[in-house]
mmCIF file of the N, C-alpha and C atoms, coordinates in Angstrom:
data_MODEL
# 
_entry.id   MODEL 
# 
loop_
_atom_site.group_PDB 
_atom_site.id 
_atom_site.type_symbol 
_atom_site.label_atom_id 
_atom_site.label_alt_id 
_atom_site.label_comp_id 
_atom_site.label_asym_id 
_atom_site.label_entity_id 
_atom_site.label_seq_id 
_atom_site.pdbx_PDB_ins_code 
_atom_site.Cartn_x 
_atom_site.Cartn_y 
_atom_site.Cartn_z 
_atom_site.occupancy 
_atom_site.B_iso_or_equiv 
_atom_site.pdbx_formal_charge 
_atom_site.auth_seq_id 
_atom_site.auth_comp_id 
_atom_site.auth_asym_id 
_atom_site.auth_atom_id 
_atom_site.pdbx_PDB_model_num 
ATOM 1   N N  . UNK A 1 1  ? 37.833 -27.413 35.644 1.00 0.00 ? 1  UNK A N  1 
ATOM 2   C CA . UNK A 1 1  ? 38.813 -28.193 34.901 1.00 0.00 ? 1  UNK A CA 1 
ATOM 3   C C  . UNK A 1 1  ? 40.158 -28.119 35.598 1.00 0.00 ? 1  UNK A C  1 
ATOM 4   N N  . UNK A 1 2  ? 40.792 -29.263 35.789 1.00 0.00 ? 2  UNK A N  1 
ATOM 5   C CA . UNK A 1 2  ? 42.075 -29.314 36.466 1.00 0.00 ? 2  UNK A CA 1 
ATOM 6   C C  . UNK A 1 2  ? 43.200 -28.969 35.492 1.00 0.00 ? 2  UNK A C  1 
ATOM 7   N N  . UNK A 1 3  ? 44.109 -28.117 35.937 1.00 0.00 ? 3  UNK A N  1 
ATOM 8   C CA . UNK A 1 3  ? 45.253 -27.744 35.121 1.00 0.00 ? 3  UNK A CA 1 
ATOM 9   C C  . UNK A 1 3  ? 46.305 -28.843 35.201 1.00 0.00 ? 3  UNK A C  1 
ATOM 10  N N  . UNK A 1 4  ? 46.879 -29.202 34.058 1.00 0.00 ? 4  UNK A N  1 
ATOM 11  C CA . UNK A 1 4  ? 47.893 -30.236 34.036 1.00 0.00 ? 4  UNK A CA 1 
ATOM 12  C C  . UNK A 1 4  ? 49.247 -29.605 33.756 1.00 0.00 ? 4  UNK A C  1 
ATOM 13  N N  . UNK A 1 5  ? 50.259 -30.101 34.414 1.00 0.00 ? 5  UNK A N  1 
ATOM 14  C CA . UNK A 1 5  ? 51.593 -29.542 34.326 1.00 0.00 ? 5  UNK A CA 1 
ATOM 15  C C  . UNK A 1 5  ? 52.286 -29.915 33.022 1.00 0.00 ? 5  UNK A C  1 
ATOM 16  N N  . UNK A 1 6  ? 52.821 -28.906 32.331 1.00 0.00 ? 6  UNK A N  1 
ATOM 17  C CA . UNK A 1 6  ? 53.589 -29.109 31.115 1.00 0.00 ? 6  UNK A CA 1 
ATOM 18  C C  . UNK A 1 6  ? 55.072 -29.164 31.450 1.00 0.00 ? 6  UNK A C  1 
ATOM 19  N N  . UNK A 1 7  ? 55.814 -30.043 30.766 1.00 0.00 ? 7  UNK A N  1 
ATOM 20  C CA . UNK A 1 7  ? 57.244 -30.178 31.018 1.00 0.00 ? 7  UNK A CA 1 
ATOM 21  C C  . UNK A 1 7  ? 58.018 -30.196 29.697 1.00 0.00 ? 7  UNK A C  1 
ATOM 22  N N  . UNK A 1 8  ? 59.209 -29.610 29.749 1.00 0.00 ? 8  UNK A N  1 
ATOM 23  C CA . UNK A 1 8  ? 60.116 -29.564 28.599 1.00 0.00 ? 8  UNK A CA 1 
ATOM 24  C C  . UNK A 1 8  ? 61.038 -30.784 28.625 1.00 0.00 ? 8  UNK A C  1 
ATOM 25  N N  . UNK A 1 9  ? 61.852 -30.927 27.594 1.00 0.00 ? 9  UNK A N  1 
ATOM 26  C CA . UNK A 1 9  ? 62.834 -32.010 27.562 1.00 0.00 ? 9  UNK A CA 1 
ATOM 27  C C  . UNK A 1 9  ? 63.746 -31.929 28.778 1.00 0.00 ? 9  UNK A C  1 
ATOM 28  N N  . UNK A 1 10 ? 64.208 -30.729 29.101 1.00 0.00 ? 10 UNK A N  1 
ATOM 29  C CA . UNK A 1 10 ? 65.100 -30.572 30.264 1.00 0.00 ? 10 UNK A CA 1 
ATOM 30  C C  . UNK A 1 10 ? 64.424 -31.013 31.551 1.00 0.00 ? 10 UNK A C  1 
ATOM 31  N N  . UNK A 1 11 ? 63.162 -30.654 31.718 1.00 0.00 ? 11 UNK A N  1 
ATOM 32  C CA . UNK A 1 11 ? 62.442 -31.005 32.936 1.00 0.00 ? 11 UNK A CA 1 
ATOM 33  C C  . UNK A 1 11 ? 62.127 -32.496 32.982 1.00 0.00 ? 11 UNK A C  1 
ATOM 34  N N  . UNK A 1 12 ? 61.777 -33.077 31.842 1.00 0.00 ? 12 UNK A N  1 
ATOM 35  C CA . UNK A 1 12 ? 61.552 -34.520 31.789 1.00 0.00 ? 12 UNK A CA 1 
ATOM 36  C C  . UNK A 1 12 ? 62.830 -35.236 32.226 1.00 0.00 ? 12 UNK A C  1 
ATOM 37  N N  . UNK A 1 13 ? 63.951 -34.820 31.671 1.00 0.00 ? 13 UNK A N  1 
ATOM 38  C CA . UNK A 1 13 ? 65.238 -35.435 32.004 1.00 0.00 ? 13 UNK A CA 1 
ATOM 39  C C  . UNK A 1 13 ? 65.532 -35.305 33.493 1.00 0.00 ? 13 UNK A C  1 
ATOM 40  N N  . UNK A 1 14 ? 65.338 -34.130 34.037 1.00 0.00 ? 14 UNK A N  1 
ATOM 41  C CA . UNK A 1 14 ? 65.610 -33.902 35.461 1.00 0.00 ? 14 UNK A CA 1 
ATOM 42  C C  . UNK A 1 14 ? 64.743 -34.803 36.331 1.00 0.00 ? 14 UNK A C  1 
ATOM 43  N N  . UNK A 1 15 ? 63.474 -34.871 36.015 1.00 0.00 ? 15 UNK A N  1 
ATOM 44  C CA . UNK A 1 15 ? 62.546 -35.657 36.841 1.00 0.00 ? 15 UNK A CA 1 
ATOM 45  C C  . UNK A 1 15 ? 62.789 -37.161 36.751 1.00 0.00 ? 15 UNK A C  1 
ATOM 46  N N  . UNK A 1 16 ? 63.321 -37.603 35.626 1.00 0.00 ? 16 UNK A N  1 
ATOM 47  C CA . UNK A 1 16 ? 63.575 -39.031 35.451 1.00 0.00 ? 16 UNK A CA 1 
ATOM 48  C C  . UNK A 1 16 ? 65.016 -39.421 35.760 1.00 0.00 ? 16 UNK A C  1 
ATOM 49  N N  . UNK A 1 17 ? 65.848 -38.445 36.114 1.00 0.00 ? 17 UNK A N  1 
ATOM 50  C CA . UNK A 1 17 ? 67.247 -38.739 36.416 1.00 0.00 ? 17 UNK A CA 1 
ATOM 51  C C  . UNK A 1 17 ? 68.032 -39.156 35.193 1.00 0.00 ? 17 UNK A C  1 
ATOM 52  N N  . UNK A 1 18 ? 67.673 -38.612 34.038 1.00 0.00 ? 18 UNK A N  1 
ATOM 53  C CA . UNK A 1 18 ? 68.343 -38.908 32.779 1.00 0.00 ? 18 UNK A CA 1 
ATOM 54  C C  . UNK A 1 18 ? 68.879 -37.617 32.177 1.00 0.00 ? 18 UNK A C  1 
ATOM 55  N N  . UNK A 1 19 ? 69.679 -37.735 31.149 1.00 0.00 ? 19 UNK A N  1 
ATOM 56  C CA . UNK A 1 19 ? 70.195 -36.538 30.482 1.00 0.00 ? 19 UNK A CA 1 
ATOM 57  C C  . UNK A 1 19 ? 69.196 -36.055 29.430 1.00 0.00 ? 19 UNK A C  1 
ATOM 58  N N  . UNK A 1 20 ? 69.204 -34.759 29.125 1.00 0.00 ? 20 UNK A N  1 
ATOM 59  C CA . UNK A 1 20 ? 68.368 -34.268 28.032 1.00 0.00 ? 20 UNK A CA 1 
ATOM 60  C C  . UNK A 1 20 ? 68.686 -34.974 26.713 1.00 0.00 ? 20 UNK A C  1 
ATOM 61  N N  . UNK A 1 21 ? 69.947 -35.333 26.508 1.00 0.00 ? 21 UNK A N  1 
ATOM 62  C CA . UNK A 1 21 ? 70.322 -36.039 25.280 1.00 0.00 ? 21 UNK A CA 1 
ATOM 63  C C  . UNK A 1 21 ? 69.616 -37.396 25.196 1.00 0.00 ? 21 UNK A C  1 
ATOM 64  N N  . UNK A 1 22 ? 69.542 -38.106 26.314 1.00 0.00 ? 22 UNK A N  1 
ATOM 65  C CA . UNK A 1 22 ? 68.846 -39.397 26.328 1.00 0.00 ? 22 UNK A CA 1 
ATOM 66  C C  . UNK A 1 22 ? 67.376 -39.228 25.992 1.00 0.00 ? 22 UNK A C  1 
ATOM 67  N N  . UNK A 1 23 ? 66.748 -38.215 26.561 1.00 0.00 ? 23 UNK A N  1 
ATOM 68  C CA . UNK A 1 23 ? 65.332 -37.956 26.270 1.00 0.00 ? 23 UNK A CA 1 
ATOM 69  C C  . UNK A 1 23 ? 65.152 -37.648 24.786 1.00 0.00 ? 23 UNK A C  1 
ATOM 70  N N  . UNK A 1 24 ? 66.054 -36.854 24.225 1.00 0.00 ? 24 UNK A N  1 
ATOM 71  C CA . UNK A 1 24 ? 65.979 -36.531 22.801 1.00 0.00 ? 24 UNK A CA 1 
ATOM 72  C C  . UNK A 1 24 ? 66.137 -37.793 21.965 1.00 0.00 ? 24 UNK A C  1 
ATOM 73  N N  . UNK A 1 25 ? 67.053 -38.678 22.347 1.00 0.00 ? 25 UNK A N  1 
ATOM 74  C CA . UNK A 1 25 ? 67.238 -39.940 21.628 1.00 0.00 ? 25 UNK A CA 1 
ATOM 75  C C  . UNK A 1 25 ? 65.985 -40.799 21.727 1.00 0.00 ? 25 UNK A C  1 
ATOM 76  N N  . UNK A 1 26 ? 65.378 -40.855 22.903 1.00 0.00 ? 26 UNK A N  1 
ATOM 77  C CA . UNK A 1 26 ? 64.124 -41.605 23.044 1.00 0.00 ? 26 UNK A CA 1 
ATOM 78  C C  . UNK A 1 26 ? 63.044 -40.998 22.151 1.00 0.00 ? 26 UNK A C  1 
ATOM 79  N N  . UNK A 1 27 ? 63.003 -39.680 22.134 1.00 0.00 ? 27 UNK A N  1 
ATOM 80  C CA . UNK A 1 27 ? 61.981 -38.991 21.349 1.00 0.00 ? 27 UNK A CA 1 
ATOM 81  C C  . UNK A 1 27 ? 62.114 -39.321 19.866 1.00 0.00 ? 27 UNK A C  1 
ATOM 82  N N  . UNK A 1 28 ? 63.325 -39.304 19.352 1.00 0.00 ? 28 UNK A N  1 
ATOM 83  C CA . UNK A 1 28 ? 63.541 -39.541 17.924 1.00 0.00 ? 28 UNK A CA 1 
ATOM 84  C C  . UNK A 1 28 ? 63.744 -41.008 17.602 1.00 0.00 ? 28 UNK A C  1 
ATOM 85  N N  . UNK A 1 29 ? 63.950 -41.836 18.634 1.00 0.00 ? 29 UNK A N  1 
ATOM 86  C CA . UNK A 1 29 ? 64.076 -43.261 18.406 1.00 0.00 ? 29 UNK A CA 1 
ATOM 87  C C  . UNK A 1 29 ? 65.411 -43.696 17.844 1.00 0.00 ? 29 UNK A C  1 
ATOM 88  N N  . UNK A 1 30 ? 66.460 -42.898 18.086 1.00 0.00 ? 30 UNK A N  1 
ATOM 89  C CA . UNK A 1 30 ? 67.772 -43.267 17.556 1.00 0.00 ? 30 UNK A CA 1 
ATOM 90  C C  . UNK A 1 30 ? 68.890 -42.928 18.533 1.00 0.00 ? 30 UNK A C  1 
ATOM 91  N N  . UNK A 1 31 ? 69.986 -43.621 18.364 1.00 0.00 ? 31 UNK A N  1 
ATOM 92  C CA . UNK A 1 31 ? 71.253 -43.278 19.011 1.00 0.00 ? 31 UNK A CA 1 
ATOM 93  C C  . UNK A 1 31 ? 72.333 -43.768 18.065 1.00 0.00 ? 31 UNK A C  1 
ATOM 94  N N  . UNK A 1 32 ? 72.606 -42.997 17.051 1.00 0.00 ? 32 UNK A N  1 
ATOM 95  C CA . UNK A 1 32 ? 73.517 -43.413 15.984 1.00 0.00 ? 32 UNK A CA 1 
ATOM 96  C C  . UNK A 1 32 ? 74.939 -43.618 16.479 1.00 0.00 ? 32 UNK A C  1 
ATOM 97  N N  . UNK A 1 33 ? 75.300 -42.992 17.575 1.00 0.00 ? 33 UNK A N  1 
ATOM 98  C CA . UNK A 1 33 ? 76.667 -43.122 18.079 1.00 0.00 ? 33 UNK A CA 1 
ATOM 99  C C  . UNK A 1 33 ? 76.938 -44.529 18.612 1.00 0.00 ? 33 UNK A C  1 
ATOM 100 N N  . UNK A 1 34 ? 75.929 -45.181 19.205 1.00 0.00 ? 34 UNK A N  1 
ATOM 101 C CA . UNK A 1 34 ? 76.191 -46.467 19.847 1.00 0.00 ? 34 UNK A CA 1 
ATOM 102 C C  . UNK A 1 34 ? 75.370 -47.629 19.317 1.00 0.00 ? 34 UNK A C  1 
ATOM 103 N N  . UNK A 1 35 ? 74.335 -47.356 18.551 1.00 0.00 ? 35 UNK A N  1 
ATOM 104 C CA . UNK A 1 35 ? 73.466 -48.430 18.085 1.00 0.00 ? 35 UNK A CA 1 
ATOM 105 C C  . UNK A 1 35 ? 73.589 -48.586 16.570 1.00 0.00 ? 35 UNK A C  1 
ATOM 106 N N  . UNK A 1 36 ? 73.552 -49.802 16.081 1.00 0.00 ? 36 UNK A N  1 
ATOM 107 C CA . UNK A 1 36 ? 73.797 -50.054 14.666 1.00 0.00 ? 36 UNK A CA 1 
ATOM 108 C C  . UNK A 1 36 ? 72.699 -49.605 13.708 1.00 0.00 ? 36 UNK A C  1 
ATOM 109 N N  . UNK A 1 37 ? 71.459 -49.658 14.118 1.00 0.00 ? 37 UNK A N  1 
ATOM 110 C CA . UNK A 1 37 ? 70.392 -49.380 13.161 1.00 0.00 ? 37 UNK A CA 1 
ATOM 111 C C  . UNK A 1 37 ? 69.465 -48.274 13.604 1.00 0.00 ? 37 UNK A C  1 
ATOM 112 N N  . UNK A 1 38 ? 68.725 -47.710 12.661 1.00 0.00 ? 38 UNK A N  1 
ATOM 113 C CA . UNK A 1 38 ? 67.756 -46.669 13.010 1.00 0.00 ? 38 UNK A CA 1 
ATOM 114 C C  . UNK A 1 38 ? 66.637 -47.235 13.872 1.00 0.00 ? 38 UNK A C  1 
ATOM 115 N N  . UNK A 1 39 ? 66.151 -46.424 14.771 1.00 0.00 ? 39 UNK A N  1 
ATOM 116 C CA . UNK A 1 39 ? 65.033 -46.831 15.606 1.00 0.00 ? 39 UNK A CA 1 
ATOM 117 C C  . UNK A 1 39 ? 65.394 -47.763 16.745 1.00 0.00 ? 39 UNK A C  1 
ATOM 118 N N  . UNK A 1 40 ? 66.677 -47.946 17.003 1.00 0.00 ? 40 UNK A N  1 
ATOM 119 C CA . UNK A 1 40 ? 67.072 -48.892 18.042 1.00 0.00 ? 40 UNK A CA 1 
ATOM 120 C C  . UNK A 1 40 ? 66.699 -48.407 19.433 1.00 0.00 ? 40 UNK A C  1 
ATOM 121 N N  . UNK A 1 41 ? 66.446 -47.138 19.582 1.00 0.00 ? 41 UNK A N  1 
ATOM 122 C CA . UNK A 1 41 ? 65.964 -46.604 20.859 1.00 0.00 ? 41 UNK A CA 1 
ATOM 123 C C  . UNK A 1 41 ? 64.472 -46.295 20.779 1.00 0.00 ? 41 UNK A C  1 
ATOM 124 N N  . UNK A 1 42 ? 63.784 -46.908 19.842 1.00 0.00 ? 42 UNK A N  1 
ATOM 125 C CA . UNK A 1 42 ? 62.364 -46.653 19.691 1.00 0.00 ? 42 UNK A CA 1 
ATOM 126 C C  . UNK A 1 42 ? 61.628 -47.331 20.844 1.00 0.00 ? 42 UNK A C  1 
ATOM 127 N N  . UNK A 1 43 ? 61.382 -46.553 21.884 1.00 0.00 ? 43 UNK A N  1 
ATOM 128 C CA . UNK A 1 43 ? 60.770 -47.085 23.101 1.00 0.00 ? 43 UNK A CA 1 
ATOM 129 C C  . UNK A 1 43 ? 59.366 -46.521 23.305 1.00 0.00 ? 43 UNK A C  1 
ATOM 130 N N  . UNK A 1 44 ? 58.778 -46.039 22.224 1.00 0.00 ? 44 UNK A N  1 
ATOM 131 C CA . UNK A 1 44 ? 57.412 -45.547 22.313 1.00 0.00 ? 44 UNK A CA 1 
ATOM 132 C C  . UNK A 1 44 ? 57.259 -44.255 23.091 1.00 0.00 ? 44 UNK A C  1 
ATOM 133 N N  . UNK A 1 45 ? 58.297 -43.406 23.056 1.00 0.00 ? 45 UNK A N  1 
ATOM 134 C CA . UNK A 1 45 ? 58.210 -42.138 23.775 1.00 0.00 ? 45 UNK A CA 1 
ATOM 135 C C  . UNK A 1 45 ? 57.012 -41.353 23.257 1.00 0.00 ? 45 UNK A C  1 
ATOM 136 N N  . UNK A 1 46 ? 56.240 -40.760 24.159 1.00 0.00 ? 46 UNK A N  1 
ATOM 137 C CA . UNK A 1 46 ? 55.020 -40.065 23.735 1.00 0.00 ? 46 UNK A CA 1 
ATOM 138 C C  . UNK A 1 46 ? 55.312 -38.895 22.799 1.00 0.00 ? 46 UNK A C  1 
ATOM 139 N N  . UNK A 1 47 ? 54.463 -38.687 21.825 1.00 0.00 ? 47 UNK A N  1 
ATOM 140 C CA . UNK A 1 47 ? 54.617 -37.501 20.978 1.00 0.00 ? 47 UNK A CA 1 
ATOM 141 C C  . UNK A 1 47 ? 54.352 -36.256 21.814 1.00 0.00 ? 47 UNK A C  1 
ATOM 142 N N  . UNK A 1 48 ? 54.941 -35.164 21.388 1.00 0.00 ? 48 UNK A N  1 
ATOM 143 C CA . UNK A 1 48 ? 54.729 -33.917 22.130 1.00 0.00 ? 48 UNK A CA 1 
ATOM 144 C C  . UNK A 1 48 ? 53.247 -33.591 22.180 1.00 0.00 ? 48 UNK A C  1 
ATOM 145 N N  . UNK A 1 49 ? 52.832 -32.994 23.303 1.00 0.00 ? 49 UNK A N  1 
ATOM 146 C CA . UNK A 1 49 ? 51.437 -32.589 23.452 1.00 0.00 ? 49 UNK A CA 1 
ATOM 147 C C  . UNK A 1 49 ? 51.202 -31.201 22.874 1.00 0.00 ? 49 UNK A C  1 
ATOM 148 N N  . UNK A 1 50 ? 52.202 -30.357 22.997 1.00 0.00 ? 50 UNK A N  1 
ATOM 149 C CA . UNK A 1 50 ? 52.133 -28.987 22.483 1.00 0.00 ? 50 UNK A CA 1 
ATOM 150 C C  . UNK A 1 50 ? 53.505 -28.576 22.002 1.00 0.00 ? 50 UNK A C  1 
ATOM 151 N N  . UNK A 1 51 ? 53.531 -27.496 21.237 1.00 0.00 ? 51 UNK A N  1 
ATOM 152 C CA . UNK A 1 51 ? 54.785 -26.908 20.810 1.00 0.00 ? 51 UNK A CA 1 
ATOM 153 C C  . UNK A 1 51 ? 54.710 -25.439 21.185 1.00 0.00 ? 51 UNK A C  1 
ATOM 154 N N  . UNK A 1 52 ? 55.555 -25.029 22.118 1.00 0.00 ? 52 UNK A N  1 
ATOM 155 C CA . UNK A 1 52 ? 55.553 -23.646 22.590 1.00 0.00 ? 52 UNK A CA 1 
ATOM 156 C C  . UNK A 1 52 ? 56.819 -22.957 22.118 1.00 0.00 ? 52 UNK A C  1 
ATOM 157 N N  . UNK A 1 53 ? 56.650 -21.936 21.327 1.00 0.00 ? 53 UNK A N  1 
ATOM 158 C CA . UNK A 1 53 ? 57.793 -21.181 20.791 1.00 0.00 ? 53 UNK A CA 1 
ATOM 159 C C  . UNK A 1 53 ? 58.807 -22.089 20.118 1.00 0.00 ? 53 UNK A C  1 
ATOM 160 N N  . UNK A 1 54 ? 58.333 -23.088 19.377 1.00 0.00 ? 54 UNK A N  1 
ATOM 161 C CA . UNK A 1 54 ? 59.208 -23.977 18.649 1.00 0.00 ? 54 UNK A CA 1 
ATOM 162 C C  . UNK A 1 54 ? 59.831 -25.085 19.480 1.00 0.00 ? 54 UNK A C  1 
ATOM 163 N N  . UNK A 1 55 ? 59.417 -25.216 20.738 1.00 0.00 ? 55 UNK A N  1 
ATOM 164 C CA . UNK A 1 55 ? 59.969 -26.253 21.610 1.00 0.00 ? 55 UNK A CA 1 
ATOM 165 C C  . UNK A 1 55 ? 58.867 -27.218 22.032 1.00 0.00 ? 55 UNK A C  1 
ATOM 166 N N  . UNK A 1 56 ? 59.172 -28.522 21.992 1.00 0.00 ? 56 UNK A N  1 
ATOM 167 C CA . UNK A 1 56 ? 58.163 -29.507 22.372 1.00 0.00 ? 56 UNK A CA 1 
ATOM 168 C C  . UNK A 1 56 ? 57.947 -29.536 23.883 1.00 0.00 ? 56 UNK A C  1 
ATOM 169 N N  . UNK A 1 57 ? 56.712 -29.719 24.270 1.00 0.00 ? 57 UNK A N  1 
ATOM 170 C CA . UNK A 1 57 ? 56.371 -29.899 25.686 1.00 0.00 ? 57 UNK A CA 1 
ATOM 171 C C  . UNK A 1 57 ? 55.337 -31.009 25.801 1.00 0.00 ? 57 UNK A C  1 
ATOM 172 N N  . UNK A 1 58 ? 55.327 -31.624 26.960 1.00 0.00 ? 58 UNK A N  1 
ATOM 173 C CA . UNK A 1 58 ? 54.439 -32.748 27.241 1.00 0.00 ? 58 UNK A CA 1 
ATOM 174 C C  . UNK A 1 58 ? 53.695 -32.506 28.536 1.00 0.00 ? 58 UNK A C  1 
ATOM 175 N N  . UNK A 1 59 ? 52.544 -33.130 28.663 1.00 0.00 ? 59 UNK A N  1 
ATOM 176 C CA . UNK A 1 59 ? 51.881 -33.190 29.958 1.00 0.00 ? 59 UNK A CA 1 
ATOM 177 C C  . UNK A 1 59 ? 52.641 -34.214 30.789 1.00 0.00 ? 59 UNK A C  1 
ATOM 178 N N  . UNK A 1 60 ? 52.977 -33.835 32.003 1.00 0.00 ? 60 UNK A N  1 
ATOM 179 C CA . UNK A 1 60 ? 53.762 -34.727 32.855 1.00 0.00 ? 60 UNK A CA 1 
ATOM 180 C C  . UNK A 1 60 ? 53.078 -36.074 33.030 1.00 0.00 ? 60 UNK A C  1 
ATOM 181 N N  . UNK A 1 61 ? 51.779 -36.104 33.130 1.00 0.00 ? 61 UNK A N  1 
ATOM 182 C CA . UNK A 1 61 ? 51.074 -37.377 33.328 1.00 0.00 ? 61 UNK A CA 1 
ATOM 183 C C  . UNK A 1 61 ? 51.348 -38.357 32.188 1.00 0.00 ? 61 UNK A C  1 
ATOM 184 N N  . UNK A 1 62 ? 51.486 -37.860 30.950 1.00 0.00 ? 62 UNK A N  1 
ATOM 185 C CA . UNK A 1 62 ? 51.793 -38.737 29.819 1.00 0.00 ? 62 UNK A CA 1 
ATOM 186 C C  . UNK A 1 62 ? 53.209 -39.303 29.917 1.00 0.00 ? 62 UNK A C  1 
ATOM 187 N N  . UNK A 1 63 ? 54.145 -38.468 30.342 1.00 0.00 ? 63 UNK A N  1 
ATOM 188 C CA . UNK A 1 63 ? 55.532 -38.910 30.504 1.00 0.00 ? 63 UNK A CA 1 
ATOM 189 C C  . UNK A 1 63 ? 55.628 -39.904 31.660 1.00 0.00 ? 63 UNK A C  1 
ATOM 190 N N  . UNK A 1 64 ? 54.975 -39.592 32.750 1.00 0.00 ? 64 UNK A N  1 
ATOM 191 C CA . UNK A 1 64 ? 55.009 -40.470 33.926 1.00 0.00 ? 64 UNK A CA 1 
ATOM 192 C C  . UNK A 1 64 ? 54.427 -41.850 33.581 1.00 0.00 ? 64 UNK A C  1 
ATOM 193 N N  . UNK A 1 65 ? 53.319 -41.880 32.860 1.00 0.00 ? 65 UNK A N  1 
ATOM 194 C CA . UNK A 1 65 ? 52.703 -43.145 32.443 1.00 0.00 ? 65 UNK A CA 1 
ATOM 195 C C  . UNK A 1 65 ? 53.678 -43.935 31.571 1.00 0.00 ? 65 UNK A C  1 
ATOM 196 N N  . UNK A 1 66 ? 54.297 -43.253 30.589 1.00 0.00 ? 66 UNK A N  1 
ATOM 197 C CA . UNK A 1 66 ? 55.273 -43.912 29.717 1.00 0.00 ? 66 UNK A CA 1 
ATOM 198 C C  . UNK A 1 66 ? 56.435 -44.486 30.530 1.00 0.00 ? 66 UNK A C  1 
ATOM 199 N N  . UNK A 1 67 ? 56.960 -43.702 31.481 1.00 0.00 ? 67 UNK A N  1 
ATOM 200 C CA . UNK A 1 67 ? 58.099 -44.149 32.293 1.00 0.00 ? 67 UNK A CA 1 
ATOM 201 C C  . UNK A 1 67 ? 57.723 -45.385 33.115 1.00 0.00 ? 67 UNK A C  1 
ATOM 202 N N  . UNK A 1 68 ? 56.538 -45.389 33.676 1.00 0.00 ? 68 UNK A N  1 
ATOM 203 C CA . UNK A 1 68 ? 56.088 -46.559 34.456 1.00 0.00 ? 68 UNK A CA 1 
ATOM 204 C C  . UNK A 1 68 ? 55.911 -47.787 33.557 1.00 0.00 ? 68 UNK A C  1 
ATOM 205 N N  . UNK A 1 69 ? 55.320 -47.599 32.395 1.00 0.00 ? 69 UNK A N  1 
ATOM 206 C CA . UNK A 1 69 ? 55.054 -48.722 31.487 1.00 0.00 ? 69 UNK A CA 1 
ATOM 207 C C  . UNK A 1 69 ? 56.325 -49.318 30.900 1.00 0.00 ? 69 UNK A C  1 
ATOM 208 N N  . UNK A 1 70 ? 57.337 -48.487 30.673 1.00 0.00 ? 70 UNK A N  1 
ATOM 209 C CA . UNK A 1 70 ? 58.560 -48.957 30.013 1.00 0.00 ? 70 UNK A CA 1 
ATOM 210 C C  . UNK A 1 70 ? 59.720 -49.198 30.973 1.00 0.00 ? 70 UNK A C  1 
ATOM 211 N N  . UNK A 1 71 ? 59.579 -48.709 32.204 1.00 0.00 ? 71 UNK A N  1 
ATOM 212 C CA . UNK A 1 71 ? 60.679 -48.842 33.163 1.00 0.00 ? 71 UNK A CA 1 
ATOM 213 C C  . UNK A 1 71 ? 61.838 -47.905 32.868 1.00 0.00 ? 71 UNK A C  1 
ATOM 214 N N  . UNK A 1 72 ? 61.609 -46.896 32.051 1.00 0.00 ? 72 UNK A N  1 
ATOM 215 C CA . UNK A 1 72 ? 62.666 -45.939 31.704 1.00 0.00 ? 72 UNK A CA 1 
ATOM 216 C C  . UNK A 1 72 ? 62.736 -44.847 32.762 1.00 0.00 ? 72 UNK A C  1 
ATOM 217 N N  . UNK A 1 73 ? 63.935 -44.457 33.099 1.00 0.00 ? 73 UNK A N  1 
ATOM 218 C CA . UNK A 1 73 ? 64.119 -43.391 34.072 1.00 0.00 ? 73 UNK A CA 1 
ATOM 219 C C  . UNK A 1 73 ? 63.888 -43.856 35.491 1.00 0.00 ? 73 UNK A C  1 
ATOM 220 N N  . UNK A 1 74 ? 64.025 -42.934 36.394 1.00 0.00 ? 74 UNK A N  1 
ATOM 221 C CA . UNK A 1 74 ? 63.855 -43.229 37.822 1.00 0.00 ? 74 UNK A CA 1 
ATOM 222 C C  . UNK A 1 74 ? 62.832 -42.241 38.391 1.00 0.00 ? 74 UNK A C  1 
ATOM 223 N N  . UNK A 1 75 ? 61.619 -42.710 38.543 1.00 0.00 ? 75 UNK A N  1 
ATOM 224 C CA . UNK A 1 75 ? 60.535 -41.830 38.994 1.00 0.00 ? 75 UNK A CA 1 
ATOM 225 C C  . UNK A 1 75 ? 60.721 -41.342 40.421 1.00 0.00 ? 75 UNK A C  1 
ATOM 226 N N  . UNK A 1 76 ? 61.630 -41.950 41.179 1.00 0.00 ? 76 UNK A N  1 
ATOM 227 C CA . UNK A 1 76 ? 61.852 -41.460 42.535 1.00 0.00 ? 76 UNK A CA 1 
ATOM 228 C C  . UNK A 1 76 ? 62.403 -40.031 42.514 1.00 0.00 ? 76 UNK A C  1 
ATOM 229 N N  . UNK A 1 77 ? 63.055 -39.640 41.427 1.00 0.00 ? 77 UNK A N  1 
ATOM 230 C CA . UNK A 1 77 ? 63.527 -38.246 41.298 1.00 0.00 ? 77 UNK A CA 1 
ATOM 231 C C  . UNK A 1 77 ? 62.325 -37.310 41.284 1.00 0.00 ? 77 UNK A C  1 
ATOM 232 N N  . UNK A 1 78 ? 61.308 -37.658 40.524 1.00 0.00 ? 78 UNK A N  1 
ATOM 233 C CA . UNK A 1 78 ? 60.108 -36.827 40.446 1.00 0.00 ? 78 UNK A CA 1 
ATOM 234 C C  . UNK A 1 78 ? 59.366 -36.812 41.768 1.00 0.00 ? 78 UNK A C  1 
ATOM 235 N N  . UNK A 1 79 ? 59.333 -37.940 42.450 1.00 0.00 ? 79 UNK A N  1 
ATOM 236 C CA . UNK A 1 79 ? 58.593 -38.037 43.725 1.00 0.00 ? 79 UNK A CA 1 
ATOM 237 C C  . UNK A 1 79 ? 59.267 -37.259 44.837 1.00 0.00 ? 79 UNK A C  1 
ATOM 238 N N  . UNK A 1 80 ? 60.549 -37.005 44.728 1.00 0.00 ? 80 UNK A N  1 
ATOM 239 C CA . UNK A 1 80 ? 61.275 -36.336 45.815 1.00 0.00 ? 80 UNK A CA 1 
ATOM 240 C C  . UNK A 1 80 ? 61.165 -34.819 45.760 1.00 0.00 ? 80 UNK A C  1 
ATOM 241 N N  . UNK A 1 81 ? 60.392 -34.291 44.834 1.00 0.00 ? 81 UNK A N  1 
ATOM 242 C CA . UNK A 1 81 ? 60.268 -32.832 44.723 1.00 0.00 ? 81 UNK A CA 1 
ATOM 243 C C  . UNK A 1 81 ? 59.510 -32.250 45.891 1.00 0.00 ? 81 UNK A C  1 
# 
């Protein structure tokens, strides 16, 4: 069985060239500071795959698929590792 890499909000943000705050807004589907209604950032961000010590984590492949499908973030950051 192949091991799949787990990533935190901070790591997702780093790999996509976005801020952790943006990832959190995508996750919850809101940005009350700049958008008029609830769910205005609802971009179908994947639900967490696991919760480790009270913190959400995702399989990178799920995040990468979402980023490609939605055009969110810059995957070249992840590719340059």
